VOVEXTI-665708 format. One record per residue (C-alpha): residue number from 0; residue in three letters; x, y, z. Coordinates in steps of 0.1 Angstrom, whole numbers, plus 5000, padded with zeros to 4 digits. Layout:
<pts>
<pt NUM, "ALA", <X, Y, Z>>,
...
</pts>
This chain:
<pts>
<pt 0, "MET", <6158, 8647, 0316>>,
<pt 1, "THR", <6172, 8682, 0313>>,
<pt 2, "PHE", <6151, 8712, 0322>>,
<pt 3, "MET", <6177, 8739, 0315>>,
<pt 4, "ALA", <6164, 8768, 0293>>,
<pt 5, "GLU", <6186, 8776, 0263>>,
<pt 6, "LYS", <6200, 8811, 0264>>,
<pt 7, "GLY", <6177, 8837, 0248>>,
<pt 8, "ASN", <6146, 8816, 0251>>,
<pt 9, "SER", <6116, 8834, 0265>>,
<pt 10, "LYS", <6100, 8824, 0298>>,
<pt 11, "SER", <6069, 8810, 0280>>,
<pt 12, "GLU", <6090, 8789, 0257>>,
<pt 13, "TYR", <6110, 8776, 0286>>,
<pt 14, "VAL", <6078, 8766, 0305>>,
<pt 15, "ARG", <6062, 8751, 0274>>,
<pt 16, "GLY", <6093, 8730, 0268>>,
<pt 17, "MET", <6097, 8719, 0304>>,
<pt 18, "GLY", <6060, 8710, 0306>>,
<pt 19, "GLU", <6062, 8690, 0275>>,
<pt 20, "LYS", <6091, 8670, 0289>>,
<pt 21, "ILE", <6073, 8664, 0322>>,
<pt 22, "VAL", <6042, 8651, 0305>>,
<pt 23, "LYS", <6061, 8628, 0282>>,
<pt 24, "TYR", <6082, 8615, 0311>>,
<pt 25, "LEU", <6051, 8608, 0333>>,
<pt 26, "TRP", <6032, 8590, 0305>>,
<pt 27, "TRP", <6060, 8568, 0294>>,
<pt 28, "ALA", <6074, 8561, 0329>>,
<pt 29, "GLY", <6039, 8553, 0341>>,
<pt 30, "LEU", <6032, 8529, 0312>>,
<pt 31, "LYS", <6065, 8512, 0318>>,
<pt 32, "LYS", <6058, 8506, 0355>>,
<pt 33, "ALA", <6022, 8495, 0348>>,
<pt 34, "ALA", <6033, 8471, 0321>>,
<pt 35, "THR", <6059, 8456, 0344>>,
<pt 36, "SER", <6035, 8451, 0373>>,
<pt 37, "MET", <6009, 8435, 0350>>,
<pt 38, "GLU", <6032, 8414, 0328>>,
<pt 39, "ASN", <6025, 8380, 0344>>,
<pt 40, "ARG", <5990, 8385, 0356>>,
<pt 41, "LEU", <5967, 8403, 0332>>,
<pt 42, "PRO", <5974, 8394, 0296>>,
<pt 43, "LYS", <5945, 8413, 0280>>,
<pt 44, "PRO", <5953, 8446, 0299>>,
<pt 45, "LYS", <5989, 8441, 0289>>,
<pt 46, "GLN", <5977, 8440, 0253>>,
<pt 47, "LEU", <5959, 8472, 0259>>,
<pt 48, "LEU", <5990, 8488, 0273>>,
<pt 49, "THR", <6008, 8480, 0240>>,
<pt 50, "GLU", <5979, 8498, 0222>>,
<pt 51, "PHE", <5983, 8527, 0245>>,
<pt 52, "GLN", <6020, 8529, 0240>>,
<pt 53, "LYS", <6016, 8532, 0203>>,
<pt 54, "GLY", <5990, 8559, 0207>>,
<pt 55, "LEU", <6009, 8578, 0233>>,
<pt 56, "ALA", <6037, 8583, 0208>>,
<pt 57, "GLU", <6014, 8610, 0194>>,
<pt 58, "ILE", <6020, 8632, 0224>>,
<pt 59, "SER", <6045, 8655, 0206>>,
<pt 60, "SER", <6035, 8687, 0223>>,
<pt 61, "LEU", <6019, 8698, 0255>>,
<pt 62, "HIS", <5989, 8714, 0238>>,
<pt 63, "LYS", <5971, 8680, 0236>>,
<pt 64, "VAL", <5970, 8679, 0273>>,
<pt 65, "LEU", <5968, 8716, 0284>>,
<pt 66, "GLY", <5955, 8732, 0252>>,
<pt 67, "GLY", <5972, 8756, 0227>>,
<pt 68, "ASN", <5986, 8778, 0255>>,
<pt 69, "PRO", <6000, 8755, 0283>>,
<pt 70, "LEU", <6001, 8785, 0307>>,
<pt 71, "SER", <5965, 8794, 0302>>,
<pt 72, "PRO", <5949, 8768, 0325>>,
<pt 73, "PHE", <5969, 8783, 0354>>,
<pt 74, "TYR", <5952, 8817, 0352>>,
<pt 75, "ALA", <5920, 8811, 0332>>,
<pt 76, "GLU", <5888, 8819, 0351>>,
<pt 77, "ASP", <5872, 8789, 0366>>,
<pt 78, "SER", <5900, 8766, 0356>>,
<pt 79, "GLU", <5908, 8737, 0379>>,
<pt 80, "LEU", <5945, 8746, 0378>>,
<pt 81, "ASN", <5939, 8783, 0388>>,
<pt 82, "SER", <5947, 8789, 0424>>,
<pt 83, "LYS", <5917, 8813, 0427>>,
<pt 84, "SER", <5894, 8783, 0422>>,
<pt 85, "TYR", <5905, 8769, 0456>>,
<pt 86, "ASP", <5900, 8779, 0492>>,
<pt 87, "SER", <5937, 8779, 0501>>,
<pt 88, "LYS", <5971, 8777, 0484>>,
<pt 89, "LEU", <5977, 8744, 0501>>,
<pt 90, "SER", <5945, 8728, 0486>>,
<pt 91, "HIS", <5955, 8742, 0452>>,
<pt 92, "LYS", <5990, 8728, 0455>>,
<pt 93, "GLU", <5978, 8694, 0464>>,
<pt 94, "ALA", <5953, 8693, 0436>>,
<pt 95, "VAL", <5979, 8703, 0410>>,
<pt 96, "LEU", <6004, 8677, 0423>>,
<pt 97, "ASN", <5978, 8650, 0422>>,
<pt 98, "PHE", <5970, 8659, 0386>>,
<pt 99, "PHE", <6005, 8659, 0373>>,
<pt 100, "PHE", <6027, 8637, 0394>>,
<pt 101, "ASP", <6028, 8601, 0405>>,
<pt 102, "HIS", <6029, 8597, 0442>>,
<pt 103, "GLU", <6033, 8569, 0466>>,
<pt 104, "THR", <6000, 8550, 0470>>,
<pt 105, "PRO", <5989, 8537, 0504>>,
<pt 106, "ASP", <5987, 8499, 0509>>,
<pt 107, "ASP", <5949, 8501, 0514>>,
<pt 108, "LYS", <5938, 8511, 0479>>,
<pt 109, "GLU", <5908, 8534, 0478>>,
<pt 110, "ASP", <5882, 8517, 0456>>,
<pt 111, "GLN", <5849, 8532, 0467>>,
<pt 112, "ILE", <5831, 8562, 0453>>,
<pt 113, "VAL", <5828, 8590, 0478>>,
<pt 114, "PRO", <5798, 8614, 0475>>,
<pt 115, "LEU", <5808, 8651, 0480>>,
<pt 116, "LEU", <5776, 8670, 0488>>,
<pt 117, "PRO", <5769, 8704, 0470>>,
<pt 118, "GLN", <5782, 8735, 0487>>,
<pt 119, "GLU", <5758, 8748, 0513>>,
<pt 120, "GLY", <5742, 8782, 0510>>,
<pt 121, "ARG", <5741, 8784, 0472>>,
<pt 122, "LYS", <5707, 8795, 0459>>,
<pt 123, "TYR", <5692, 8787, 0425>>,
<pt 124, "SER", <5666, 8808, 0408>>,
<pt 125, "HIS", <5652, 8778, 0390>>,
<pt 126, "LYS", <5638, 8749, 0411>>,
<pt 127, "THR", <5642, 8714, 0398>>,
<pt 128, "PRO", <5634, 8693, 0429>>,
<pt 129, "ASN", <5627, 8661, 0410>>,
<pt 130, "GLU", <5661, 8660, 0394>>,
<pt 131, "SER", <5693, 8647, 0410>>,
<pt 132, "TRP", <5726, 8658, 0393>>,
<pt 133, "PHE", <5759, 8641, 0398>>,
<pt 134, "PHE", <5795, 8645, 0385>>,
<pt 135, "LEU", <5819, 8616, 0382>>,
<pt 136, "ASN", <5856, 8626, 0377>>,
<pt 137, "GLY", <5885, 8610, 0360>>,
<pt 138, "ILE", <5921, 8601, 0370>>,
<pt 139, "GLY", <5944, 8623, 0390>>,
<pt 140, "THR", <5915, 8643, 0406>>,
<pt 141, "ASN", <5915, 8648, 0443>>,
<pt 142, "GLU", <5884, 8658, 0463>>,
<pt 143, "ASP", <5892, 8696, 0460>>,
<pt 144, "MET", <5895, 8695, 0423>>,
<pt 145, "ALA", <5863, 8674, 0420>>,
<pt 146, "ARG", <5845, 8701, 0440>>,
<pt 147, "VAL", <5859, 8728, 0416>>,
<pt 148, "ASN", <5845, 8708, 0386>>,
<pt 149, "ALA", <5811, 8702, 0403>>,
<pt 150, "ARG", <5808, 8739, 0412>>,
<pt 151, "MET", <5813, 8750, 0376>>,
<pt 152, "ILE", <5787, 8724, 0364>>,
<pt 153, "SER", <5763, 8738, 0390>>,
<pt 154, "ASP", <5769, 8774, 0378>>,
<pt 155, "ILE", <5762, 8765, 0342>>,
<pt 156, "PHE", <5730, 8744, 0348>>,
<pt 157, "LYS", <5718, 8762, 0380>>,
<pt 158, "ARG", <5713, 8730, 0399>>,
<pt 159, "PRO", <5730, 8715, 0430>>,
<pt 160, "VAL", <5755, 8689, 0418>>,
<pt 161, "THR", <5769, 8661, 0440>>,
<pt 162, "ALA", <5804, 8650, 0430>>,
<pt 163, "LEU", <5807, 8612, 0430>>,
<pt 164, "HIS", <5844, 8613, 0438>>,
<pt 165, "ASN", <5864, 8586, 0420>>,
<pt 166, "PRO", <5895, 8585, 0444>>,
<pt 167, "THR", <5929, 8590, 0430>>,
<pt 168, "ASN", <5954, 8564, 0441>>,
<pt 169, "GLY", <5984, 8578, 0424>>,
<pt 170, "PHE", <5990, 8583, 0387>>,
<pt 171, "ILE", <6001, 8547, 0380>>,
<pt 172, "HIS", <5973, 8530, 0399>>,
<pt 173, "ASP", <5948, 8552, 0383>>,
<pt 174, "LEU", <5961, 8544, 0349>>,
<pt 175, "VAL", <5960, 8507, 0355>>,
<pt 176, "GLU", <5924, 8511, 0367>>,
<pt 177, "VAL", <5915, 8528, 0334>>,
<pt 178, "LEU", <5930, 8499, 0315>>,
<pt 179, "ASN", <5911, 8474, 0336>>,
<pt 180, "GLY", <5879, 8493, 0329>>,
<pt 181, "ARG", <5885, 8489, 0292>>,
<pt 182, "GLY", <5898, 8454, 0293>>,
<pt 183, "SER", <5888, 8421, 0308>>,
<pt 184, "CYS", <5881, 8435, 0343>>,
<pt 185, "ARG", <5852, 8458, 0334>>,
<pt 186, "LYS", <5834, 8452, 0366>>,
<pt 187, "THR", <5859, 8470, 0388>>,
<pt 188, "GLU", <5853, 8479, 0424>>,
<pt 189, "ILE", <5850, 8515, 0414>>,
<pt 190, "ALA", <5823, 8507, 0388>>,
<pt 191, "HIS", <5804, 8485, 0413>>,
<pt 192, "SER", <5805, 8513, 0439>>,
<pt 193, "ALA", <5793, 8539, 0413>>,
<pt 194, "LYS", <5765, 8516, 0402>>,
<pt 195, "GLU", <5752, 8512, 0437>>,
<pt 196, "GLN", <5752, 8550, 0443>>,
<pt 197, "ILE", <5733, 8556, 0411>>,
<pt 198, "TRP", <5708, 8527, 0415>>,
<pt 199, "GLN", <5700, 8538, 0450>>,
<pt 200, "GLN", <5693, 8573, 0437>>,
<pt 201, "LEU", <5670, 8558, 0409>>,
<pt 202, "LEU", <5651, 8540, 0436>>,
<pt 203, "LYS", <5645, 8573, 0454>>,
<pt 204, "ILE", <5633, 8588, 0422>>,
<pt 205, "LYS", <5609, 8559, 0418>>,
<pt 206, "ALA", <5594, 8567, 0451>>,
<pt 207, "ASN", <5589, 8603, 0440>>,
<pt 208, "MET", <5573, 8592, 0408>>,
<pt 209, "LYS", <5544, 8575, 0427>>,
<pt 210, "ASP", <5531, 8609, 0438>>,
<pt 211, "ALA", <5538, 8627, 0405>>,
<pt 212, "GLY", <5515, 8632, 0376>>,
<pt 213, "SER", <5524, 8624, 0340>>,
<pt 214, "VAL", <5543, 8658, 0337>>,
<pt 215, "GLY", <5560, 8652, 0370>>,
<pt 216, "ARG", <5573, 8618, 0360>>,
<pt 217, "LYS", <5592, 8634, 0331>>,
<pt 218, "GLU", <5609, 8657, 0356>>,
<pt 219, "CYS", <5620, 8628, 0378>>,
<pt 220, "LYS", <5656, 8623, 0365>>,
<pt 221, "VAL", <5690, 8612, 0377>>,
<pt 222, "VAL", <5716, 8630, 0356>>,
<pt 223, "VAL", <5753, 8620, 0356>>,
<pt 224, "ILE", <5780, 8641, 0339>>,
<pt 225, "ALA", <5813, 8621, 0336>>,
<pt 226, "HIS", <5848, 8632, 0326>>,
<pt 227, "SER", <5877, 8612, 0312>>,
<pt 228, "GLN", <5880, 8580, 0332>>,
<pt 229, "GLY", <5845, 8587, 0345>>,
<pt 230, "GLY", <5832, 8579, 0310>>,
<pt 231, "ILE", <5847, 8544, 0312>>,
<pt 232, "ILE", <5832, 8539, 0347>>,
<pt 233, "MET", <5797, 8551, 0335>>,
<pt 234, "SER", <5800, 8528, 0304>>,
<pt 235, "ASN", <5806, 8499, 0328>>,
<pt 236, "VAL", <5778, 8511, 0352>>,
<pt 237, "ILE", <5752, 8512, 0324>>,
<pt 238, "GLY", <5764, 8477, 0312>>,
<pt 239, "MET", <5758, 8463, 0347>>,
<pt 240, "LEU", <5725, 8480, 0351>>,
<pt 241, "LEU", <5712, 8466, 0318>>,
<pt 242, "ASP", <5724, 8431, 0328>>,
<pt 243, "GLU", <5709, 8433, 0363>>,
<pt 244, "HIS", <5677, 8451, 0354>>,
<pt 245, "PRO", <5669, 8443, 0317>>,
<pt 246, "GLY", <5639, 8462, 0304>>,
<pt 247, "ASP", <5633, 8480, 0337>>,
<pt 248, "PRO", <5615, 8513, 0329>>,
<pt 249, "LEU", <5633, 8529, 0358>>,
<pt 250, "LEU", <5664, 8531, 0336>>,
<pt 251, "ASP", <5646, 8556, 0314>>,
<pt 252, "GLN", <5650, 8581, 0343>>,
<pt 253, "LEU", <5688, 8580, 0340>>,
<pt 254, "GLU", <5706, 8603, 0316>>,
<pt 255, "VAL", <5744, 8603, 0311>>,
<pt 256, "TYR", <5766, 8630, 0295>>,
<pt 257, "THR", <5803, 8625, 0290>>,
<pt 258, "PHE", <5832, 8649, 0283>>,
<pt 259, "ALA", <5866, 8638, 0270>>,
<pt 260, "SER", <5856, 8602, 0277>>,
<pt 261, "ALA", <5882, 8575, 0275>>,
<pt 262, "HIS", <5857, 8548, 0266>>,
<pt 263, "THR", <5858, 8529, 0233>>,
<pt 264, "GLU", <5824, 8513, 0237>>,
<pt 265, "PHE", <5793, 8527, 0255>>,
<pt 266, "PRO", <5778, 8508, 0272>>,
<pt 267, "SER", <5804, 8482, 0280>>,
<pt 268, "PRO", <5806, 8453, 0272>>,
<pt 269, "TRP", <5792, 8461, 0238>>,
<pt 270, "HIS", <5767, 8437, 0222>>,
<pt 271, "GLN", <5751, 8441, 0188>>,
<pt 272, "ASP", <5718, 8430, 0203>>,
<pt 273, "ARG", <5719, 8457, 0229>>,
<pt 274, "THR", <5692, 8475, 0209>>,
<pt 275, "LYS", <5668, 8451, 0225>>,
<pt 276, "TYR", <5671, 8471, 0257>>,
<pt 277, "ASP", <5663, 8507, 0262>>,
<pt 278, "VAL", <5697, 8521, 0270>>,
<pt 279, "PRO", <5696, 8553, 0291>>,
<pt 280, "PHE", <5698, 8586, 0271>>,
<pt 281, "CYS", <5734, 8596, 0265>>,
<pt 282, "GLU", <5754, 8623, 0248>>,
<pt 283, "HIS", <5791, 8627, 0244>>,
<pt 284, "PHE", <5813, 8658, 0239>>,
<pt 285, "ALA", <5850, 8658, 0228>>,
<pt 286, "ASN", <5877, 8680, 0214>>,
<pt 287, "ASP", <5891, 8665, 0183>>,
<pt 288, "GLU", <5928, 8671, 0194>>,
<pt 289, "ASP", <5923, 8659, 0230>>,
<pt 290, "PHE", <5946, 8629, 0232>>,
<pt 291, "VAL", <5924, 8610, 0257>>,
<pt 292, "ALA", <5893, 8615, 0236>>,
<pt 293, "ARG", <5911, 8605, 0205>>,
<pt 294, "ILE", <5921, 8571, 0220>>,
<pt 295, "GLY", <5887, 8569, 0236>>,
<pt 296, "VAL", <5853, 8580, 0224>>,
<pt 297, "ILE", <5866, 8593, 0190>>,
<pt 298, "ASN", <5885, 8561, 0184>>,
<pt 299, "GLY", <5855, 8540, 0193>>,
<pt 300, "GLY", <5832, 8561, 0171>>,
<pt 301, "SER", <5795, 8560, 0167>>,
<pt 302, "LYS", <5794, 8523, 0158>>,
<pt 303, "LYS", <5801, 8513, 0194>>,
<pt 304, "THR", <5788, 8543, 0213>>,
<pt 305, "THR", <5751, 8548, 0222>>,
<pt 306, "GLY", <5742, 8585, 0219>>,
<pt 307, "GLN", <5753, 8614, 0198>>,
<pt 308, "ILE", <5789, 8625, 0197>>,
<pt 309, "TYR", <5795, 8662, 0195>>,
<pt 310, "LEU", <5830, 8673, 0184>>,
<pt 311, "LYS", <5847, 8706, 0186>>,
<pt 312, "GLU", <5880, 8716, 0169>>,
<pt 313, "GLY", <5907, 8721, 0195>>,
<pt 314, "ALA", <5930, 8704, 0221>>,
<pt 315, "GLY", <5931, 8702, 0258>>,
<pt 316, "HIS", <5917, 8677, 0283>>,
<pt 317, "LEU", <5907, 8697, 0314>>,
<pt 318, "LEU", <5870, 8697, 0321>>,
<pt 319, "ASN", <5865, 8733, 0332>>,
<pt 320, "CYS", <5892, 8750, 0312>>,
<pt 321, "HIS", <5889, 8731, 0279>>,
<pt 322, "TYR", <5853, 8718, 0279>>,
<pt 323, "LEU", <5828, 8735, 0301>>,
<pt 324, "ARG", <5837, 8771, 0292>>,
<pt 325, "ASP", <5832, 8763, 0255>>,
<pt 326, "PHE", <5802, 8742, 0261>>,
<pt 327, "ALA", <5784, 8770, 0279>>,
<pt 328, "LYS", <5791, 8792, 0248>>,
<pt 329, "GLY", <5775, 8767, 0225>>,
<pt 330, "ARG", <5807, 8758, 0207>>,
<pt 331, "TYR", <5798, 8721, 0206>>,
<pt 332, "GLY", <5766, 8731, 0189>>,
<pt 333, "LYS", <5733, 8742, 0205>>,
<pt 334, "ASP", <5711, 8712, 0195>>,
<pt 335, "SER", <5722, 8688, 0222>>,
<pt 336, "ARG", <5698, 8680, 0250>>,
<pt 337, "LEU", <5724, 8689, 0276>>,
<pt 338, "TYR", <5728, 8724, 0262>>,
<pt 339, "SER", <5691, 8729, 0263>>,
<pt 340, "LEU", <5693, 8725, 0301>>,
<pt 341, "CYS", <5716, 8754, 0307>>,
<pt 342, "ASN", <5705, 8782, 0331>>,
<pt 343, "GLY", <5680, 8760, 0350>>,
<pt 344, "LYS", <5658, 8749, 0321>>,
<pt 345, "ARG", <5641, 8716, 0330>>,
<pt 346, "LEU", <5642, 8682, 0313>>,
<pt 347, "SER", <5605, 8684, 0308>>,
<pt 348, "ASP", <5605, 8718, 0291>>,
</pts>
């Protein structure tokens, strides 16, 4: 690859061109390594890799990853790529490197969800004590970036939000994990770990419901907001919960909202007779030019996705910069249940 700027090009054109080449290189190099490592062991995921390779040819410009202006995420307010969103330059540097670049993965692969508690000292004008809110991140997201995402969710909805950190194990391993989640290995260790975290929270809600009246029961909710790979994980989590607790009314207390989800079916595995069960309430939000959403929730469509899909014209895959800022302004429409919960409004209102 050559990153030399042609004489006379502006700085922005140079950065745009360089960024485009980096993104192309990472995706294709990553897929090649993943395909090689999986060639003799996982035939179905390998088939999925072939599907991914065809779709990834669509990445002809950086805007599908970083939006129309690839420089904007680095200075936009609240963006997860803006250094001002982090406590130190070092934490910002590590977060950005995790997002963009492959790195050597430790022998002991991290495969457990790590809860990151809400920031202490934050005050909320609206009290929602019977609601528990969580955020589940996608690939390439270290703990610092997950906290930045959770903080913006908290600011929009005026609730404490616990990040259920899906650990990054390096770009390639994260990518293989995504493919496993969409293929024959749906019950990944990460999905099992997330399921246990959410089920335990539902059991706590159940205990609270015993002392609540009819109105109070409506307020007893576990809410999960998932981004990118987090959407696949939650698709698998709901599938497992429905299999393990079919018809359990406690699942009515769970609500799931995805942004830029990479899932092609929700819940997973998809069954036509799934309507026999009460699937937890779900909504999905996607940019129509976001590459991940296009090969995920948009590709799967409403036929294999439980819950309304809200589309907005535009590109970009970053949660804060390309989704939450526009969501808070009602640009995905103002008739979604999630939008009705902005600024501390309650689920029972």
